[in-house]
N, CA, C and O atoms as a GROMACS GRO file, in nm:
protein
  260
    1MET      N    1  -6.255   3.038   8.145
    1MET     CA    2  -6.296   3.134   8.035
    1MET      C    3  -6.205   3.160   7.926
    1MET      O    4  -6.218   3.134   7.807
    2LYS      N    5  -6.092   3.226   7.997
    2LYS     CA    6  -5.969   3.258   7.909
    2LYS      C    7  -5.940   3.144   7.815
    2LYS      O    8  -5.948   3.167   7.694
    3LEU      N    9  -5.912   3.038   7.852
    3LEU     CA   10  -5.877   2.923   7.765
    3LEU      C   11  -5.998   2.927   7.638
    3LEU      O   12  -5.978   2.940   7.517
    4PHE      N   13  -6.088   2.915   7.688
    4PHE     CA   14  -6.211   2.863   7.596
    4PHE      C   15  -6.182   2.988   7.458
    4PHE      O   16  -6.199   2.968   7.338
    5TYR      N   17  -6.143   3.093   7.513
    5TYR     CA   18  -6.121   3.207   7.384
    5TYR      C   19  -5.998   3.170   7.287
    5TYR      O   20  -5.984   3.190   7.166
    6TYR      N   21  -5.911   3.110   7.382
    6TYR     CA   22  -5.790   3.117   7.345
    6TYR      C   23  -5.787   2.954   7.238
    6TYR      O   24  -5.714   2.952   7.139
    7VAL      N   25  -5.871   2.832   7.273
    7VAL     CA   26  -5.865   2.777   7.211
    7VAL      C   27  -5.982   2.774   7.067
    7VAL      O   28  -5.984   2.700   6.969
    8ALA      N   29  -6.082   2.900   7.108
    8ALA     CA   30  -6.153   2.905   6.982
    8ALA      C   31  -6.109   2.984   6.881
    8ALA      O   32  -6.154   2.984   6.767
    9ALA      N   33  -5.984   3.077   6.939
    9ALA     CA   34  -5.911   3.140   6.838
    9ALA      C   35  -5.818   3.077   6.756
    9ALA      O   36  -5.793   3.114   6.641
   10ILE      N   37  -5.762   2.974   6.820
   10ILE     CA   38  -5.652   2.883   6.767
   10ILE      C   39  -5.752   2.786   6.637
   10ILE      O   40  -5.699   2.751   6.532
   11PHE      N   41  -5.886   2.756   6.668
   11PHE     CA   42  -5.947   2.673   6.579
   11PHE      C   43  -5.989   2.776   6.465
   11PHE      O   44  -5.988   2.736   6.348
   12ILE      N   45  -6.020   2.886   6.489
   12ILE     CA   46  -6.066   2.978   6.399
   12ILE      C   47  -5.954   3.026   6.304
   12ILE      O   48  -5.981   3.055   6.187
   13LEU      N   49  -5.847   3.032   6.347
   13LEU     CA   50  -5.730   3.093   6.259
   13LEU      C   51  -5.662   2.950   6.174
   13LEU      O   52  -5.597   2.955   6.069
   14SER      N   53  -5.690   2.853   6.236
   14SER     CA   54  -5.624   2.722   6.162
   14SER      C   55  -5.726   2.715   6.046
   14SER      O   56  -5.668   2.673   5.946
   15ALA      N   57  -5.853   2.738   6.023
   15ALA     CA   58  -5.950   2.713   5.949
   15ALA      C   59  -5.913   2.808   5.811
   15ALA      O   60  -5.961   2.783   5.700
   16CYS      N   61  -5.829   2.912   5.835
   16CYS     CA   62  -5.795   3.052   5.760
   16CYS      C   63  -5.703   2.993   5.688
   16CYS      O   64  -5.700   3.040   5.574
   17GLY      N   65  -5.615   2.899   5.710
   17GLY     CA   66  -5.475   2.863   5.644
   17GLY      C   67  -5.515   2.807   5.504
   17GLY      O   68  -5.415   2.797   5.434
   18GLY      N   69  -5.628   2.767   5.441
   18GLY     CA   70  -5.648   2.731   5.350
   18GLY      C   71  -5.608   2.581   5.308
   18GLY      O   72  -5.617   2.537   5.193
   19GLY      N   73  -5.559   2.507   5.426
   19GLY     CA   74  -5.535   2.364   5.412
   19GLY      C   75  -5.434   2.330   5.300
   19GLY      O   76  -5.449   2.220   5.247
   20GLY      N   77  -5.313   2.426   5.248
   20GLY     CA   78  -5.227   2.368   5.209
   20GLY      C   79  -5.256   2.397   5.011
   20GLY      O   80  -5.174   2.375   4.922
   21ALA      N   81  -5.380   2.442   4.999
   21ALA     CA   82  -5.407   2.436   4.863
   21ALA      C   83  -5.327   2.514   4.803
   21ALA      O   84  -5.280   2.623   4.836
   22HIS      N   85  -5.311   2.423   4.672
   22HIS     CA   86  -5.220   2.492   4.548
   22HIS      C   87  -5.295   2.577   4.435
   22HIS      O   88  -5.375   2.532   4.353
   23VAL      N   89  -5.260   2.683   4.446
   23VAL     CA   90  -5.305   2.786   4.322
   23VAL      C   91  -5.244   2.743   4.201
   23VAL      O   92  -5.123   2.718   4.206
   24ARG      N   93  -5.316   2.728   4.076
   24ARG     CA   94  -5.229   2.734   3.947
   24ARG      C   95  -5.291   2.785   3.835
   24ARG      O   96  -5.405   2.744   3.813
   25SER      N   97  -5.238   2.876   3.749
   25SER     CA   98  -5.326   2.936   3.652
   25SER      C   99  -5.246   2.916   3.518
   25SER      O  100  -5.124   2.927   3.500
   26GLU      N  101  -5.337   2.884   3.434
   26GLU     CA  102  -5.249   2.865   3.322
   26GLU      C  103  -5.321   2.953   3.208
   26GLU      O  104  -5.441   2.980   3.209
   27VAL      N  105  -5.225   2.994   3.105
   27VAL     CA  106  -5.304   3.092   2.993
   27VAL      C  107  -5.281   3.044   2.877
   27VAL      O  108  -5.162   3.025   2.851
   28THR      N  109  -5.374   3.013   2.780
   28THR     CA  110  -5.362   2.950   2.660
   28THR      C  111  -5.384   3.067   2.552
   28THR      O  112  -5.443   3.171   2.581
   29THR      N  113  -5.338   3.043   2.443
   29THR     CA  114  -5.345   3.140   2.313
   29THR      C  115  -5.411   3.055   2.192
   29THR      O  116  -5.338   2.975   2.133
   30VAL      N  117  -5.521   3.068   2.160
   30VAL     CA  118  -5.576   2.978   2.037
   30VAL      C  119  -5.531   3.121   1.919
   30VAL      O  120  -5.519   3.242   1.934
   31SER      N  121  -5.520   3.057   1.841
   31SER     CA  122  -5.467   3.133   1.721
   31SER      C  123  -5.623   3.175   1.632
   31SER      O  124  -5.723   3.114   1.667
   32LYS      N  125  -5.631   3.245   1.556
   32LYS     CA  126  -5.748   3.296   1.496
   32LYS      C  127  -5.786   3.211   1.394
   32LYS      O  128  -5.894   3.228   1.336
   33GLY      N  129  -5.702   3.112   1.362
   33GLY     CA  130  -5.719   3.025   1.246
   33GLY      C  131  -5.802   2.896   1.301
   33GLY      O  132  -5.886   2.837   1.234
   34GLN      N  133  -5.756   2.853   1.467
   34GLN     CA  134  -5.810   2.763   1.528
   34GLN      C  135  -5.950   2.796   1.586
   34GLN      O  136  -6.027   2.708   1.624
   35GLN      N  137  -5.975   2.906   1.591
   35GLN     CA  138  -6.100   2.971   1.652
   35GLN      C  139  -6.208   2.937   1.530
   35GLN      O  140  -6.319   2.888   1.548
   36LEU      N  141  -6.152   2.973   1.407
   36LEU     CA  142  -6.233   2.940   1.305
   36LEU      C  143  -6.273   2.787   1.278
   36LEU      O  144  -6.383   2.732   1.276
   37ILE      N  145  -6.190   2.755   1.265
   37ILE     CA  146  -6.224   2.575   1.244
   37ILE      C  147  -6.321   2.531   1.365
   37ILE      O  148  -6.423   2.463   1.353
   38ASP      N  149  -6.259   2.593   1.506
   38ASP     CA  150  -6.408   2.556   1.618
   38ASP      C  151  -6.516   2.591   1.570
   38ASP      O  152  -6.598   2.500   1.572
   39LEU      N  153  -6.555   2.694   1.522
   39LEU     CA  154  -6.638   2.762   1.490
   39LEU      C  155  -6.726   2.703   1.400
   39LEU      O  156  -6.846   2.698   1.425
   40LYS      N  157  -6.664   2.644   1.263
   40LYS     CA  158  -6.736   2.578   1.150
   40LYS      C  159  -6.744   2.454   1.217
   40LYS      O  160  -6.859   2.410   1.221
   41LYS      N  161  -6.652   2.379   1.274
   41LYS     CA  162  -6.724   2.264   1.354
   41LYS      C  163  -6.821   2.253   1.432
   41LYS      O  164  -6.871   2.145   1.463
   42ALA      N  165  -6.864   2.381   1.478
   42ALA     CA  166  -6.964   2.379   1.590
   42ALA      C  167  -7.075   2.406   1.493
   42ALA      O  168  -7.182   2.350   1.516
   43ALA      N  169  -7.068   2.480   1.394
   43ALA     CA  170  -7.186   2.503   1.296
   43ALA      C  171  -7.221   2.389   1.208
   43ALA      O  172  -7.337   2.370   1.170
   44ASP      N  173  -7.124   2.315   1.175
   44ASP     CA  174  -7.153   2.199   1.122
   44ASP      C  175  -7.240   2.099   1.215
   44ASP      O  176  -7.354   2.067   1.181
   45GLU      N  177  -7.193   2.062   1.308
   45GLU     CA  178  -7.270   1.982   1.411
   45GLU      C  179  -7.379   2.030   1.466
   45GLU      O  180  -7.427   1.953   1.549
   46GLY      N  181  -7.457   2.162   1.444
   46GLY     CA  182  -7.577   2.202   1.459
   46GLY      C  183  -7.590   2.288   1.583
   46GLY      O  184  -7.695   2.348   1.605
   47ALA      N  185  -7.451   2.298   1.689
   47ALA     CA  186  -7.431   2.400   1.783
   47ALA      C  187  -7.455   2.546   1.786
   47ALA      O  188  -7.487   2.617   1.882
   48LEU      N  189  -7.428   2.583   1.634
   48LEU     CA  190  -7.457   2.708   1.578
   48LEU      C  191  -7.539   2.736   1.494
   48LEU      O  192  -7.544   2.657   1.400
   49THR      N  193  -7.647   2.872   1.492
   49THR     CA  194  -7.703   2.855   1.352
   49THR      C  195  -7.646   2.931   1.270
   49THR      O  196  -7.560   3.006   1.315
   50PRO      N  197  -7.679   2.935   1.114
   50PRO     CA  198  -7.583   2.962   1.064
   50PRO      C  199  -7.587   3.154   1.055
   50PRO      O  200  -7.501   3.198   0.979
   51ASP      N  201  -7.653   3.232   1.107
   51ASP     CA  202  -7.651   3.337   1.173
   51ASP      C  203  -7.556   3.364   1.300
   51ASP      O  204  -7.488   3.467   1.302
   52GLU      N  205  -7.551   3.276   1.402
   52GLU     CA  206  -7.461   3.271   1.492
   52GLU      C  207  -7.314   3.236   1.456
   52GLU      O  208  -7.224   3.271   1.532
   53TYR      N  209  -7.289   3.169   1.347
   53TYR     CA  210  -7.186   3.161   1.274
   53TYR      C  211  -7.107   3.242   1.208
   53TYR      O  212  -6.984   3.242   1.206
   54ALA      N  213  -7.190   3.318   1.148
   54ALA     CA  214  -7.138   3.445   1.085
   54ALA      C  215  -7.120   3.547   1.183
   54ALA      O  216  -7.035   3.631   1.156
   55LYS      N  217  -7.168   3.556   1.266
   55LYS     CA  218  -7.153   3.670   1.372
   55LYS      C  219  -7.036   3.618   1.455
   55LYS      O  220  -6.954   3.708   1.468
   56GLU      N  221  -7.011   3.542   1.497
   56GLU     CA  222  -6.886   3.484   1.577
   56GLU      C  223  -6.761   3.489   1.482
   56GLU      O  224  -6.654   3.532   1.526
   57LYS      N  225  -6.775   3.440   1.335
   57LYS     CA  226  -6.679   3.455   1.281
   57LYS      C  227  -6.648   3.584   1.243
   57LYS      O  228  -6.526   3.598   1.254
   58GLN      N  229  -6.705   3.689   1.201
   58GLN     CA  230  -6.689   3.831   1.210
   58GLN      C  231  -6.620   3.870   1.325
   58GLN      O  232  -6.522   3.943   1.318
   59ARG      N  233  -6.673   3.819   1.455
   59ARG     CA  234  -6.603   3.867   1.588
   59ARG      C  235  -6.472   3.832   1.622
   59ARG      O  236  -6.407   3.892   1.708
   60VAL      N  237  -6.424   3.716   1.543
   60VAL     CA  238  -6.303   3.645   1.532
   60VAL      C  239  -6.202   3.728   1.447
   60VAL      O  240  -6.089   3.762   1.482
   61LEU      N  241  -6.272   3.758   1.317
   61LEU     CA  242  -6.156   3.807   1.208
   61LEU      C  243  -6.143   3.944   1.270
   61LEU      O  244  -6.028   3.959   1.311
   62ASN      N  245  -6.221   4.053   1.294
   62ASN     CA  246  -6.210   4.179   1.356
   62ASN      C  247  -6.147   4.202   1.478
   62ASN      O  248  -6.120   4.318   1.510
   63ALA      N  249  -6.113   4.088   1.564
   63ALA     CA  250  -6.048   4.080   1.683
   63ALA      C  251  -5.899   4.125   1.652
   63ALA      O  252  -5.836   4.094   1.551
   64ALA      N  253  -5.844   4.219   1.780
   64ALA     CA  254  -5.711   4.252   1.766
   64ALA      C  255  -5.628   4.109   1.790
   64ALA      O  256  -5.685   4.012   1.842
   65ASN      N  257  -5.507   4.104   1.753
   65ASN     CA  258  -5.404   4.002   1.772
   65ASN      C  259  -5.380   4.008   1.913
   65ASN      O  260  -5.296   3.934   1.964
   0.00000   0.00000   0.00000
C-alpha cells in the first residue's frame, strides 16, 4: 500500500511541472496617431457607427501618454 501512495505521489507531482512550457510576454505601444488611423479605417469599413467612432476618437485624444 505504501508503494501505491509513493507511485501516486510521483505521478501527481510530475503533472505539476508544466511540461516545460515557456511563458512569453510582449508589450507593444501603439501611438495615438496609429490608433486614430485604425479607428478611421474601422469606421470607413462599417465596423463602427459614426457615434462609436466619435466616442472612441475622443477617448484616444483624451488619453494620457
